DOKE-574228 format. One record per residue: residue number from 1; residue in one letter; x, y, z negated of N, C-alpha, C in turn. Coordinates in steps of 0.001 Angstrom, whole numbers, plus 524288, in hexadecimal, padded with zeros to 5 digits. Layout:
BEGIN
NUM	A	X	Y	Z	X	Y	Z	X	Y	Z .
...
REM end
This chain:
BEGIN
1	M	4877B	200A6	434A0	48C63	1FE2B	435EB	48EA2	200C2	43AC6 .
2	N	4937C	201F7	43AA0	49659	203EC	43F20	49AF1	20046	44017 .
3	T	49BCB	1FEE8	444F8	4A040	1FBAB	44657	4A227	1FD44	44BBD .
4	I	4A6F6	1FBE3	44CE8	4A950	1FD21	451F9	4AA09	1F810	45506 .
5	I	4A843	1F821	459ED	4A940	1F3CA	45D80	4AC1E	1F5FB	46241 .
6	Q	4AE07	1F294	46594	4B09F	1F41C	46A6F	4AD3D	1F267	46F06 .
7	L	4ABD0	1F624	47257	4A90C	1F4F3	47732	4AC70	1F6D5	47BB4 .
8	Y	4AE1C	1F340	47EF0	4B18A	1F473	4835F	4B65F	1F779	481A1 .
9	G	4B87C	1F610	47D1A	4BD3C	1F879	47B27	4BC7B	1FDB7	4787A .
10	K	4B7AE	1FF50	4779B	4B699	20449	4750C	4B40A	2034F	46FC1 .
11	P	4B5DD	205ED	46BA7	4B341	20553	46695	4ADE7	207F1	4669A .
12	V	4AA10	20528	4648A	4A4B1	20711	46436	4A2D7	20640	45E9B .
13	R	4A0E1	20A6F	45C38	49EB4	209F7	456FA	498FA	20844	4576F .
14	V	497AD	20405	454C7	49252	20218	4549E	4902C	20373	44F39 .
15	E	48BF4	20681	44F32	48983	20835	44A51	4843E	20590	449BF .
16	L	4838E	202BA	44580	47E9E	2001B	44458	47BF7	202D7	43FCD .
17	S	47700	2040D	4406B	4740A	20642	43C15	47303	201FC	4380C .
18	A	47150	20391	43372	46FF0	1FFC4	42F6B	46B7A	1FC45	4314A .
19	G	467BA	1FE96	43424	46364	1FB82	43641	4653C	1F775	43A29 .
20	A	46900	1F8E4	43D6E	46B2B	1F531	4413C	46E14	1F0CD	43E72 .
21	E	470FB	1F218	43A6A	473C3	1EE0B	4377C	46FF7	1EA31	43505 .
22	R	46BB0	1EC29	432CC	467C2	1E8B3	43066	4653B	1E539	43485 .
23	A	463DF	1E773	43908	46164	1E468	43D2F	46520	1E043	43F58 .
24	L	46A10	1E199	44001	46DE5	1DDCA	441E4	46E8B	1D94B	43E0A .
25	A	46E8F	1DA8B	438FD	46F40	1D689	434F5	46ADA	1D27E	43523 .
26	K	46637	1D3FE	436E7	461B9	1D07C	43731	461C4	1CD0C	43C14 .
27	R	464FF	1CE55	43FE8	46516	1CB6D	444D5	467EC	1C63D	44429 .
28	S	465F3	1C244	446D0	468A3	1BD39	446D0	46C61	1BCC6	44B71 .
29	T	46B99	1C01E	44F6E	46F00	1C024	45403	47129	1C5A5	454D6 .
30	P	4759E	1C60A	4577B	477EB	1CB37	4585C	4749E	1CE9C	45BFD .
31	L	4751A	1D3A9	45B59	472B3	1D78A	45EBA	476D9	1D97C	46284 .
32	F	4755C	1DA17	46774	478F4	1DBFE	46B76	47720	1E159	46D3F .
33	V	47AB4	1E51A	46D2B	4797A	1EA88	46E5F	47C4C	1EC17	4735D .
34	E	47941	1ED95	4774F	47B70	1EF60	47C41	47B51	1F553	47C57 .
35	V	47FEC	1F7AE	47C77	48086	1FD58	47CCE	4810D	1FE89	4829C .
36	Q	47D2D	20149	484B9	47CE0	201E5	48A64	47D2C	207AF	48BE8 .
37	L	4810C	208F8	48F11	48173	20E25	4916E	47F87	20D84	49706 .
38	I	47B55	2105B	4984A	4789A	20FA1	49D3F	47A41	213D7	4A124 .
39	F	47BE7	2121C	4A5C9	47D44	21594	4AA17	4794A	214C5	4AE72 .
40	G	47862	218AF	4B183	474C8	2183B	4B5E3	4726B	21D88	4B70B .
41	C	46D4E	21DB0	4B78E	46AB9	222AE	4B89B	46ABB	22610	4B3B3 .
42	M	46C84	223D2	4AF5A	46D0E	226B0	4AA70	4715F	22418	4A743 .
43	I	47364	226E6	4A37E	476F7	22494	49FB4	473DA	2241F	49AA4 .
44	A	473D2	21F8B	4985D	470C9	21EB1	4939F	47390	21AC7	4901F .
45	K	471F2	21A8B	48B3D	47414	216E2	48770	46F9C	21399	48558 .
46	R	470A7	20EA1	484A6	46CE5	20B32	4822D	46FDE	20741	47ED4 .
47	V	46D62	2057A	47AB3	46F5C	2013E	4777A	46B13	1FD1E	4774B .
48	W	46C57	1F87A	47939	4689A	1F437	4797A	46A13	1F018	4756F .
49	F	46636	1EDB2	47316	4670C	1E9AC	46F1D	46500	1E482	47134 .
50	R	4685A	1E07C	470EC	4670C	1DB74	47349	46863	1D6F5	46F91 .
51	D	465AF	1D2B4	4704D	466EA	1CDEB	46D6B	46A97	1CA6F	47081 .
52	E	46AF9	1CB62	475AD	46E40	1C823	47907	473F4	1C9CD	47898 .
53	A	4776A	1C5F1	47871	47D02	1C6F3	4782C	47EF7	1C944	47D4F .
54	N	4833D	1CC21	47CEE	485CE	1CE61	48180	48BA8	1CD72	480EB .
55	N	48E2B	1CB96	48510	493C3	1CA55	484D5	4973A	1CF11	483E5 .
56	D	49550	1D3C5	48537	49865	1D881	4846E	497BC	1DAD3	47EFE .
57	A	49452	1D88C	47BDD	4932A	1DAB7	476B3	497C4	1DA06	472F3 .
58	V	49889	1DE0A	46FC5	49CA5	1DE0F	46BD1	49A00	1DDA9	4667B .
59	P	49BB3	1D9F6	46333	4992C	1D975	45E17	49A71	1DE1A	45A88 .
60	V	4965A	1E02B	45815	496F9	1E41D	45402	49743	1E14A	44EC3 .
61	N	493D5	1DD70	44E35	493E2	1D9D0	449C4	49123	1D4D5	44B9B .
62	S	48FF4	1D151	44800	48DAC	1CC4F	449A0	48819	1CCCE	44BBC .
63	K	4858C	1D12F	44ACD	48023	1D1E7	44C7E	47F76	1D5F8	450CC .
64	L	483B7	1D881	45270	4833E	1DCD1	4562B	487B1	1DCC4	45A1A .
65	N	48641	1DD3D	45F17	48A03	1DD79	46364	48888	1E20F	466E1 .
66	V	48C81	1E4C5	468FC	48B97	1E96E	46C2E	48EAA	1E8F2	4713E .
67	W	48C53	1EAB9	4758A	48F40	1EB3A	47A67	48D9B	1F033	47D30 .
68	F	49114	1F202	480A9	49030	1F6C7	483AB	48F7D	1F551	4895C .
69	R	48B9A	1F7D8	48BD3	48A92	1F6B7	49157	4892C	1FBB3	49448 .
70	P	48C7F	1FD69	497DE	48ACC	20179	49B83	48712	1FEE7	49F6B .
71	A	4829B	2014D	4A03F	47E8A	1FEBD	4A359	47BEF	20288	4A717 .
72	R	4791E	20044	4AABB	475BA	2034B	4AE2E	470B7	2002A	4AEFA .
73	Y	46CA7	20306	4B04E	46790	200AE	4B14F	46620	201FF	4B6EB .
74	D	466C4	1FE32	4BA5D	465D5	1FF1A	4BFE7	46022	20041	4C124 .
75	K	45C91	1FDDA	4BE5A	45709	1FE5C	4BF9B	4541B	201C0	4BBB3 .
76	A	456F5	204B7	4B87A	45466	20806	4B493	4574A	20D2A	4B427 .
77	C	45451	21149	4B414	456B9	21669	4B37E	45382	219C0	4AFBD .
78	S	4514A	2172F	4ABE4	44E76	21A0C	4A7DB	44F55	21748	4A2A6 .
79	F	44F0F	21A58	49E7C	44FBB	21809	49953	44B72	21416	49828 .
80	D	446B3	21513	499FB	4426D	21168	49914	443A3	20C1C	49B89 .
81	D	445C1	20C20	4A04E	44725	20733	4A2E6	44B8A	20467	4A003 .
82	I	44F99	20759	49EA6	4541A	20508	49BF0	4526C	202CB	496B6 .
83	D	44F92	205E8	493A6	44DDF	2041D	48E83	449A3	1FFF2	48EDC .
84	G	44722	1FF8B	4936A	44303	1FBB0	49435	444F8	1F667	495FE .
85	G	44A21	1F5BE	4966E	44C36	1F09E	497B6	44EA8	1F00F	49D0E .
86	A	44FB9	1F468	49FC2	4526B	1F404	4A4D2	4579C	1F123	4A40F .
87	V	45949	1EE73	4A819	45E0B	1EB47	4A7CE	462C0	1EE80	4A97C .
88	A	466C6	1EE6F	4A63E	46B93	1F15D	4A753	46F8D	1EDEC	4AA13 .
89	S	47319	1F071	4ACE5	477AE	1EDCF	4AF0A	47C80	1F0C0	4AD26 .
90	D	480FD	1EE3E	4AD6A	485CA	1F0D6	4ABBB	48717	1F54F	4AF66 .
91	Y	488CB	1F99F	4AD20	48A89	1FE1D	4B033	49064	1FD86	4B11B .
92	P	4922C	1FDC5	4B605	497CA	1FD23	4B70F	49ADA	201D2	4B4F9 .
93	M	49E9C	200BB	4B1A5	4A1AB	204E5	4AF32	4A6D7	20590	4B214 .
94	V	4A7E0	20A49	4B3E3	4ACC9	20B7E	4B684	4B10E	20C80	4B281 .
95	A	4AFC2	20F6C	4AE5A	4B39C	21107	4AA70	4B46C	20CFF	4A62F .
96	G	4B163	208E5	4A5F8	4B1D8	20507	4A1D5	4ADF9	2061D	49D7F .
97	R	4ABEE	201FE	49B4D	4A7D3	20286	49755	4A9AE	2054A	49266 .
98	K	4AE94	2048F	49104	4B093	206E1	48C2A	4AF7F	20CC0	48BFE .
99	S	4AFC7	20F5A	4906F	4AEF4	21500	490A5	4A960	21690	48F3A .
100	F	4A5AE	212F4	48F82	4A033	21434	48E9D	49DED	211B3	489B2 .
101	V	4A113	20EA3	48703	49F4D	20C2B	4822C	49E60	2106F	47E19 .
102	P	49A04	21036	47B4C	498E0	21446	47768	49C82	213EE	472AD .
103	D	49C7F	21821	46F9E	49FA4	2184D	46AD4	49CC4	215F0	4662E .
104	V	4979C	216C4	46605	4947A	21504	46194	48F6C	2128A	46387 .
105	V	48E1A	20E08	4614F	48911	20B7E	46240	4863F	20B50	45D02 .
106	R	48173	20D68	45CE3	47E4A	20D77	4581C	479A8	209CE	458BF .
107	I	478D1	20686	454C4	47497	202B3	454ED	47154	20336	44FF9 .
108	D	46C33	20355	450C0	4688D	203D4	44C6C	46419	1FFF7	44D44 .
109	Y	4611A	1FF1B	44937	45C6D	1FBD8	4497B	4581A	1FEE5	446D7 .
110	Q	4543E	200A1	449F1	45013	203FE	447F9	44AC9	201D4	44997 .
111	A	4473D	20187	445DC	441DC	1FFD6	446EC	441AB	1FAC3	44A12 .
112	G	44516	1F718	448BE	44514	1F203	44B48	44797	1F1C7	4509E .
113	K	44A7D	1F5EB	45217	44D01	1F60B	4573E	452B7	1F7BE	456CA .
114	W	455EC	1F56B	45A2A	45B5D	1F705	45A8F	45BB1	1FC21	45D9A .
115	V	45F02	1FF96	45BD3	45FC9	204A9	45E4F	465A7	20592	45EB2 .
116	G	46775	20787	46328	46D05	2087F	463C6	46E26	20D49	4670A .
117	D	472D6	20F4A	4664A	474B3	213C0	4694B	47AA1	21372	46970 .
118	F	47CF9	21658	46D08	482A8	216AF	46D22	48440	21C20	46ED0 .
119	T	488FC	21DA2	46D29	48AE2	222EA	46E36	49096	222C7	46FE1 .
120	Y	4921B	2272D	47229	49774	2280D	473E1	49988	22CE9	4711B .
121	S	49E98	22CF7	4700A	4A0F8	231AD	46DDD	4A24A	23565	47255 .
122	M	4A34E	23A38	47109	4A4C5	23E0D	47507	4A9ED	23C98	477A5 .
123	D	4AD57	239D9	474DE	4B243	23820	4773C	4B149	234A8	47BED .
124	V	4AD46	2316F	47BAA	4ABFA	22DFA	48001	4AA52	23133	484B7 .
125	F	4A70E	23535	483D4	4A53F	23866	4882E	4A9BF	23B6B	48AAC .
126	R	4AD7D	23D3B	4878B	4B204	23FEE	489B6	4B544	23C22	48D08 .
127	A	4B5E3	2375F	48B2C	4B8E0	23376	48E29	4B613	23222	4933F .
128	Q	4B0D4	231B7	4931C	4ADE4	23089	497D1	4AE83	234F8	49BCE .
129	G	4AE80	239CC	499EC	4AF3D	23E4A	49D61	4B485	23E1C	4A015 .
130	A	4B87F	23C73	49D26	4BDBC	23BFE	49F6B	4BDD8	237C5	4A397 .
131	L	4BB1C	23360	4A296	4BAD9	22F34	4A685	4B81C	23113	4AB6D .
132	L	4B3EE	233FB	4AAD6	4B119	235EF	4AF65	4B459	239E5	4B273 .
133	D	4B763	23D10	4AFAD	4BABA	240E7	4B24B	4BEE6	23E41	4B596 .
134	Q	4C096	23991	4B400	4C4A9	236C5	4B6D7	4C284	23405	4BBAD .
135	A	4BD77	23324	4BBC1	4BB16	23023	4C013	4BAE4	2333B	4C51E .
REM end
């Protein structure tokens, strides 16, 4: 399934694998997906899957909600720490979140686990370069 949602005024294509669709159909409660762009001692991407609701989440369908969060980890500067449960805080955005929202979010369900990724088109990187040149 592919569908388009709006995050901070930007269209985002959400792609669900067949496995993800089957797993969602079995759920009695919605799944919440946090798309996180991490700033700090490194730039990284993570997709977290949660059962807890989030007020910023946008419904994809009745079983799936997605939100975008630029984040930083004050007490973690390694992937092991971040993936091990370090607590994130919001990263203050000067240019506005819309500029950093991804173009595509992909969600799969493999071997009993949710898996996600997100990507940007080259147009986004060219626009970001223009913003940096103006700063």
